[in-house]
N, C-alpha and C positions, 0 to 999 in steps of 0.2 A: 436880645433876640425878640422880635415881635411875633407873638403867637396869634394866629388867625382864629377868631371865634367861629364856631360852627353856626350856620344860619339857623335862626329859630323860626323862620318862615314855614308854616305848615304846608305840607303837600296838598294841592287842590285835587279833590276827587270829582270826577265827572261821571255821575251815575248813568248806567245804560238804560234805566227804566225810570219813568216819572210816576209810576203807581196808578196811571189811568188805563182803563180798558181800551183795547184797540177798536172795538165797536160795541154799540149798544144793542144792536139787533141783527138778525140774519140778513136783511136787505142791505143794510149799510156794509156789513162784512163782505157780502157777495160783490158789491161794487168796488170796494177797496181791493179785493183780491183780483177781480177781473182787470181793473186798470193796471195794477202793478205787474201782474203776470204777462199781460199783453205787451206792455212796454218793454219788459225784459226780453220777450220773444222778438219784438220789433228790432231791438238793438243787440241781439245775441251775437252777431258777427262783428260788432265794433267793440274792441277791448277797452276803449276809453270813454264808455258811457256807463255810468253807475246808476242803477235803479234800486230803490229800497222802499219798503213799506213800514210805517210806524217806527221810524228810526229817529232818535233824538239828535237834533242838530244844534251844536254849540258854535255860534259865530265868533265869539270873543274869547281869546286865551286869557285865563285867569279869572273868568267869570262863569261860574257853574250854575248861576240862577237865570241867566238870559239864555233861553233854550225853547225849542218847540219840536214837536214830533209830527210832521206832516203825514197824512194818510199815505201819500206816495210822493217821493221826491226823485228828480232826475238831475244828475250832475254830469254835464259834458266836460270832457277833458280830465276825468278821473278814472282810474282803472277799476275794473270789476274786482270783487273780493269781499270777504266777510268783514264786518266792522261791528263793534259794540255800540258805537255812536259815530256821528259825523262831526269831528272836530275840525273846523274849517282851517285853522292854522297848520294842520297836518295834511291838508289837501291842497297845497299850493295856494291857499287862501281863496279857493274857488267856491263861491256860494252855489247851492243848487239853483239851476236856472229855471226849472219848472217844478211847481208843486200842485198837488191835488188835495182837496178836502171833500169828504162825503159827509153831509150834514146828518145828524141824528137828533131825535127829540130831546136828548140831554144837552145839546149844545145851545148856549145862550147867545143872544145877539151881541152882548158885551164881549164874550169870549171870542166870537168870530171877528169882531171889530179889532180886537187886540192882535189877532193873528194877521189880519190884513196889514195893520201898521207894522208888525214885525217883518213880514215879507217885503213890504215897501222899504223899510229902513235898511234891511240887510242884503238887498241886491237881487231879489228874485226877479226874473224877467217875465214870467208868465204864471198866473195863479188862477186855478179853476175851482169853483165851488158848486157842488151838485147836491140838491135836496131830492132824494128818490121818493120821498113821501108826497111832495108837492110837484114832482117832476119839473123842477126849476133849476136852470143853469145860469151861473154868473161867471164872468171872467174878467181878468185885468191883465194888461200888457204894459211893459215899461215904455214910457214915452217921455222924452225930454227929462229923464232922470227920476220919474215917478211912475208908480203903477196907476194906470188910467183904465177906467171901465171900458169894456168892449161892448160897443153898441153899433149895430145889432150883433148878437153872438150866433144867430142862426146861420148855419153853413160856414161858420168861422173855421179857418185852417190855422193850426198852431205854427208860428214861425219856426220854432225849434224842432218840434216833433213831427210836423207835416201831417198830423192827423186832423180829421174834419169832424166837427160836432154838428149833430142834427137832433132837434127835439121833435119826436112824434107826439101823438095825443096821449100815449101811455108811458113812455120812458125815453131816456137819452139814448141816442145811437151815435157811436163813435166809429169812424172809418179810417183804416190805415191808408198810407199813400197809394197802395194798389187797389183802393176802393173796396176792400173786403172789410166787413164789420168786425169789431172786436168780439172775441169768443169768450164764453165762460171758461173757468179753469177746467171743468169737466169736459167741455168740448175740445179744449186744447189737448187734454190727456187722451181722449178718444182718437183724435187725429194722429197723435204721435203713435198710438198703438196700431192704428190702421196702416200707417206708413211703415212701421216695423214689420207688420204681417205681409205687406206687399213686397218688402225687401226679402223676406224669408222665402216667399213663393218664387220670386225671381231667381234666388240662389238655387232652389230645388229644381226649377226648370232648366237652369244652366247645367246643373250636375247631371240631370237625366240626358240632356243633349250630349254632354261630354261622354257619358257612358255609351250612347248609341254610336257616336263617332269611333270610339275605341273598338266596338264590336265590328265595325266596318273596316277596321285596320287603319283608321286615321287618327293621328295624334292631335288632339285639340290644342295642345300647347304650341304646335307649329303653324296654326292657322293665323 
């Protein structure tokens, strides 16, 4: 009788963190959160658009060294939901189509060149790099199999996201398809709170009207 030997191949661990900070300063962090949260908001009604910030992406099964954590990534064709990391082979082998990086003083030119090569190699369709200190935006879009520089990027509209980029004298402006500019996380929260307050006021007015109708002998449920 042949006895099967247990496999001695060790289990490969894919860490959820790379030990690097999400941001080096408040300006960089604010831009990361603004872009990530606005894209989540933009695609909130589409169950098959996954948006994440600072999430490790592993493109190759069995290789836990080849990885990168974009400041923001967008994967079309993948369901929403929590993940410890983005393991591409568990995601129907769909690479994130759009990635954003927000430059900080700690990022070196060599590091950013490596990221560009990574995104080019593993199938990213659109890559945007913004330096908030210098107010400089660069972008690349896949053309004939390679990420090609976007020139000019002024008034550029993302093929996937349908958002428009505009550089003012002071900072980047990004506009949604409805031409409304992206809002800070605080502004989004304030708008949500205002919407909730308006809904409560409408409910209170409807309740008062119903009470008036009942006083007049009218059943509001029959109207």
